[in-house]
N, C-alpha and C positions, 0 to 999 in steps of 0.2 A: 503493499499499498502506500510505501512511503519514496519506494522507488518512481512511481506514481500522480503523487500527490493527494491532497484529498479538493473532491469535489463537493462545495453545495448548489442550496435552492433558495433561490429569496434574497431583495436587498437586505434586510434584516442583521444587523452587525455586521454591517463590511470593514466595518475601520477594525474592529475587531481580527479580523482573520486575514489582513492586511498589515495588522502590527505580529501577527505572530508569526505570521507566514514571512515575515522576514527577520525573526531574531533566532528562529530555527531553521531557515532558508530549504522551508520545506513549500512544493510550487502547490499553487490553490487555482482553482476552476471555479467561476461562482455562473451560473444559469441561470436561467429563467428570472432577470432583476425586471420585474413590473411586466415582465410580459403578459399579462390580460388586462394591463391601463390604459388608458385611451390617450395618452404619453410615455410607449415603454420605453426600458431604456435608464441611462446613469442618470443622473441628473446634477445638472452641473456645477454642486457642491462635491459632489462623489468625484468625481472626474478631476476638481480641483484639488482633492485629497489625495488622488495620485501622482500626479504633478507632484504633490511635493513629496513623496514620497520615491518622484524620482529624481528627483535634486537631491535627496540626502542620499542617494545609493550610486553604484556605483554597479555598472552590465547585469542592471536589473532586464529582464523583459517583457512586454507588457502589448497584450491582446483584445484586441473589444472587437468585434463582429459588428457588423456598416446595423444593423440598429439601438444596438447599445445592450443587446439583452448578457448576451457573454461577458466577461472577463475571465484570461488566466492567468497567473502573475507568476513570474519566475526569480526569485529575489536575485540579487546582483548583492555585490558587499557592502557592510552599512560604512558608510565615507567620512561625513558629519560636513565643519569646513564653518566657513561661511555662509548662509545661505540667507538671499532675499525672498520672499514671497508676497505678492496679495489676495488674499484669503476672499475665498465667494462671500459676498455680505448674505446668501441666503442663510449661511451659519455664523456663529459670530467664531474671534482665535480660539475660547476656548475649545472647539471643537475640534482644532485641530494641534493645540498645544496639549491634550491632554493626551494623544498619540505622541506628544516626543518629549512627555515624561521618560516615556518605556521606550522609549527607542533610543531616547541621549545618551546613558550611560555606556553604554554599547557600538558606543560608534569608532572608528580607525584614530579620527585627530576631533578635539573638543570644540561643540557644538556653540553659533554663533548665529544665530536665529532671529529673523528680524519680520513681522505679522506684520500688513496692513491688514486692518477692515473692521468688526464692527466687534468691537470688546464687550461689550456686555448687551444682553440679548436674553427671553428667557426662555431661552432649548437648553441651552449648555448650560456649560457653568463658565463662570465669570473670571475672569485673569486674576481680577481681587480676593477672588476662594481659592484659587487654584494655591497660587504667590503664600496664602495663610495656611493652606490644609497637607498641598502636597508634594510641599516643599519639604515641611519637619517628617511627613512618612518616609519620601528618600534619607535622609540624613539617618535616620531609625536604621536601616541595611548598609550605609556605611558609604553612604554617596554625599562626598560633601566639599565642599572646599573654599577658595574664594572664589573662582570662575562659576560660580552654583546660584543662576538668581533668575528671577521675571522682573523686568523693570517697568513701576509706572511710579512715572515720575507725580509728587504729589505737591500742593500750595503749602508755603510756610504759615498762611490766613489762618490755616484750619488748626494747626498748635496757638494761635493766640485765643483762636475760639473759643476755642475747652478752657485755655486758663481766664478766658473772663467770666464766665458761664461755671468756673466755681474758683472763686474768690480764695476757700479754704485749701483748696490745695499746698501741700510744702513743696520745698526745692526740690528734695526727692523727689516725690511724681515729676515735676517740669524736665526733671533730668533725663525722665524717663520718657513722657512723649517728642525730647528731643531728641535721643538715640530712637527709637523707634521712627519716627519719620526719617531720621539719616536713613537708616536698614531700608525702609520702603525705595529711598533714593538709589543704593548701590547696587538692586539683583533683579531675575525676571522687570525687565520693569516696561513700563506703562507712557509711552514719549506721550503719546497722546490720546484722549479716550475718545470711540465712537461709541454711541450709541448706533443704534436699530432706527430705523432700516437700511439710513439712510452710511453708516458707516466711519471710514476718516480715519477713525486711531490706528496707532501706532503700538507694538510690544518686542522688545526686545527677551532675550530668553538665551544667556551661555547655561550650559553644562558640563563638567567637567568627564573623563572617561573612567573607567574603572573595568579592572580584566576580569574582579567575580564578585559577586556579591554577598557581605555576613549574614550567615541565618542568625535570629535572631525567637525573644520572647518576651510579646506585645501580651502580656494575660492579666495585668489590673493597670487599671485608667485609673483611679481615684476619684475624689469629686473636684466639685470645681473649684476653680478659687480665685479666678479673674473672667473679664469679658473686654474683647476691645472689638471694635469696627470702621467703618469706614462711608458714610455719607456723602456719597456725594451729586455730584453734577453739573448739568452741559448746557448749554445755553437756554439756561432758564435766570430767573431770580436767586440767587445767590440765600434768599431768604427758606430758602426750600429745605436748603439741605438741618440747617437750621430745629423747624418744625417737623421732619425726623427725628431728630438726636432726641429731641424732649420726649416725642411720645413714645418713643425706644423704651427711651429711659424710664414714663411713666408705667410699664412694667415690668421690666427688669430688678425694677431698685427691690421691689420685692422680697427677693431671693439674693439680692449679693452687691456692697456697698460697690467694689471696687470695680466700676465700668466709668469707661472714656471713650466713649464715640468723635471720630475724627469729624473732619465735612474739608472736601475736597473740591471743592470748583474751580474749573474751568472755562476758562476764555479765551476767544480769539482764535487762532489758528490749531490751538492746543485741543480745541472740543471737537472737534471732527464737523457731520456735515446734517447731526441732527439731535434736536432736542428731547432731556429726561431727567430722570433722576432713580436712583436704589440706593436700597442697603445691606452690606457684608459684617454678615457679627461672628465672629468667635469667638468660643468660651476655650478658658485651656485651662487641664487638669494638673489636679498637686506635682504630679511623674512625670506633667508636661508631653501630654498629647491636647490634638486638637480637634473639638467638634465646631462644625457651622452651618452658615442657613441664609439666606442672601434672596431678595426680593427687586424686581423694579418696577417701574412705570412702565405703562401699556404703550407701544411706540405711537409713533404721530403716525395718524388715522387709520389705524385698529382696533377698533373696538371702546369699551366706556375707559375715560380718563382714571385714574384714580389717587385722591389726596393725599399725601404726603404727612399726613396724621394715621388712613386708616394701615399706610402702609409698610410706615415704623410697628403698628399694635399688628401686626400680622408677620412680619417678619421677625420680631423678638416672639410672636407665640409658636413659626417654625424653630424656631433655635430652643426656645424649651421641650420641644414634642422629638428634636436630633438630641438633646438631653439626654430623655426621656428612654431613647432608641438604646445611646450610649454604644464602648466599645471602645476599643484603642484606634480608630479609624471611625472616621464620618465614612454619612454610605455611600458620598461622591468621591469614595478612592479606595474602595474596595476591593475591587480588583487591578488597580495597582499594587497595591499589597500582598497581592494573594500573588499577581504577576510576579511581580521581586523571591515573594518567599518558594517559589515555582524554580525560578533561574539561578537560589542560593547554593552552596557547597553542600555537596549530600552530607547534611547535617537534620536533626530534627528543627523544623520552625511554627511555631505558635502563634496565633495571634484572635486577640477573641474581639468579636466582629458583632454591633448591630441585629438587627433581622435583614437576610440578606434577599437585596431590591435583586426583579426579574434580573435587568443584565450581566449582574453577577452570576446569579441561575447562569444565562446562558456564556458568562464568561468561564468558567469552571468545567464548560462539558468542552467549548474550542482549545481549556486549556488541557485536558483530556486527549483529545484528537492529535494535537501540536506535539506533546510533550510527554504525555501518556502518563503524566501524574493527574496520580486521585487522592482528593483530601480526604480524612478521618474531621466529621462533624459531629460537634458533642453541642446540644441543648444545655445549656443552662440557665437555670430561674432563681434567681434572686429571691431569699427569706422574703416575708415582709416586714421585719425590723429592718432591715437591714436601707429600705428606701435607695438604694440602687436602679431604680428604671424598670424596664420592661425585659422578656428573656431574650440572651444576649446567645449569641453563637461563638462556643472557642473552635476555630481552624487547627488541623495541621497536619503537616507535611512534610517529604524529606525533599529537598529543591534534587536538582539536576545536575549536578555541578557545573552549570555554565562557565565558561570562560571567553571572555572576549578575542579573540587568536587577532583580529582585524587592530586592535592596540596598538602602538607602537612603539619599540622600543627603545627607548630610553640608556 
């Protein structure tokens, strides 16, 4: 089966299949892609993703039939280096960035990818969320270094708004805020924000290469110690950010005093082509794990508008729901953690997750197909007096001992 590759039907989970194909080196054939639709074949954003994959690899073979309903992908060497790519505005940069996070550590050369398009939309994880949650997960597996970042440039105005709204804040807290804002400027970097549907944003993602991934034991998340967030707005009144912060704090302050939500208002050339606003919240546990939630305004010209007060309240409730689900990895990064466990050294890795999402369940099936790895899944029901949220799932596997043979020797 390995010599002839793998064959799938349908358009679902196309990205998963192509990423795992590139990592495993197995040829993949996908047929009947929307073959019964009025508009059959690959969508523009899927073809755009395949183009990005082609830029990142050397020697890949991609065959697509005339109607776009059959795709054959023979992966080449993951090369990396400096890449610039214009993402399709039908999906946000997060759609492309999730794949780069999985592929980046296993390139031949350190990756520096500049992605242009929609930075924040309702469908995919935003760049802010991936920066706050995906990078810490990868650092647990030993993927770290000075050049590991996603950059979103923030405005210094946000620091002083937070200080003015908290006159009792001590000097230590002020230094923490200044440090956090500095660190945002230093890694995957949002240089320009671009809301849906127009886009116009820009993100820089840098990632070092690693020869191997270390096994992990992430089984005790601990309780929540603080909440941080970013309320961002582009091409609307700067007051929108303050209204979002006030309504979100109204709910979260009932549970925890250590909450800082920064406002990030971009204007002019850095604000993209469409107006909008949103909120990303991240809860950090005592043991250094991150759980997140986010919410955005309705894109211009699509559906009913949403008030910033409602958005702030609803996003705070989404974060509380994510905390109830719990685990050491939040629901948006479950597949990333499972992939790194699979690619780890031939040793036991354990990660405690919340309830598995349908996307993660399908990802487990694909890991079995491409790497012949199966996970031991144990449901853990917390005791009533522990007050640690809902049922958890302990995932255990032995890594395949994946080694990055592309990495340049120095």
